[in-house]
C-alpha positions in Angstrom: -3.7 4.3 35.9 -2.2 5.4 32.5 -1.1 2.6 30.3 2.1 2.6 28.2 1.7 3.4 24.6 0.4 0.4 22.7 -0.3 -1.7 25.8 -3.9 -2.8 26.3 -5.8 -1.4 29.2 -6.3 -3.8 32.1 -9.7 -4.6 33.6 -9.5 -6.6 36.8 -12.5 -8.8 37.4 -13.1 -10.5 40.7 -15.4 -13.4 40.2 -16.8 -16.0 42.5 -18.6 -17.7 39.7 -16.6 -20.2 37.7 -18.5 -19.4 34.5 -17.8 -15.7 34.8 -14.1 -16.4 35.4 -14.1 -18.7 32.4 -15.8 -16.1 30.2 -13.3 -13.5 31.2 -10.4 -15.8 30.4 -11.9 -16.6 27.0 -12.3 -12.9 26.3 -8.8 -12.2 27.4 -7.5 -14.8 25.0 -9.6 -13.4 22.2 -8.2 -9.9 22.8 -4.7 -11.2 22.7 -5.3 -13.1 19.4 -6.9 -10.0 17.9 -4.0 -7.9 19.1 -1.4 -10.2 17.5 -3.5 -10.3 14.3 -3.6 -6.5 14.2 0.2 -6.3 14.7 0.7 -8.8 11.9 -1.7 -6.8 9.6 0.1 -3.6 10.4 3.5 -5.1 9.6 2.2 -6.5 6.3 0.6 -3.2 5.4 3.9 -1.3 6.1 5.9 -3.7 3.9 3.3 -3.5 1.2 3.3 0.3 1.3 7.1 0.4 1.0 6.9 -2.1 -2.0 4.2 0.0 -3.7 6.3 3.2 -3.2 9.4 1.6 -4.7 7.4 0.2 -7.6 6.0 3.7 -8.3 9.4 5.2 -8.1 10.8 2.6 -10.5 7.9 3.1 -13.0 8.4 6.9 -13.0 12.1 6.4 -13.6 11.5 4.0 -16.5 8.3 5.8 -17.7 9.9 9.2 -18.2 12.6 8.3 -20.7 10.3 5.9 -22.4 7.7 8.7 -22.8 10.3 11.1 -24.2 11.6 8.5 -26.7 8.0 7.7 -27.8 7.1 11.3 -28.2 10.3 12.0 -30.2 9.5 9.0 -32.5 5.9 10.1 -33.0 7.2 13.6 -33.9 9.6 12.2 -36.5 6.9 10.0 -37.9 4.5 13.0 -38.2 7.1 15.2 -39.8 8.0 12.5 -42.3 4.3 12.0 -43.1 3.8 15.7 -43.6 6.8 16.0 -45.9 5.6 13.0 -47.9 2.2 14.6 -48.3 3.7 18.0 -49.2 5.8 16.5 -51.9 3.0 14.5 -53.5 0.6 17.5 -53.6 2.6 20.7 -54.3 0.6 23.9 -53.9 
């Protein structure tokens, strides 16, 4: 019997032994706990991924103008230094 997407598969156990029935119930509870933990972890992962993506977008938006301004200032400083050195030591 095909199961709906995301639904756990069902195993039917007929047990006449109480210990076997108890073991099956314990495993079923463990599977349910793990399933809920997995869903929570996926939700946290999705929210963290969207947060990281927005942080990267923000850093690129801020980083580009800052890099341009820093490069421009470095160029001006280098030009001023070269002009200063050229005036001190004429050819």
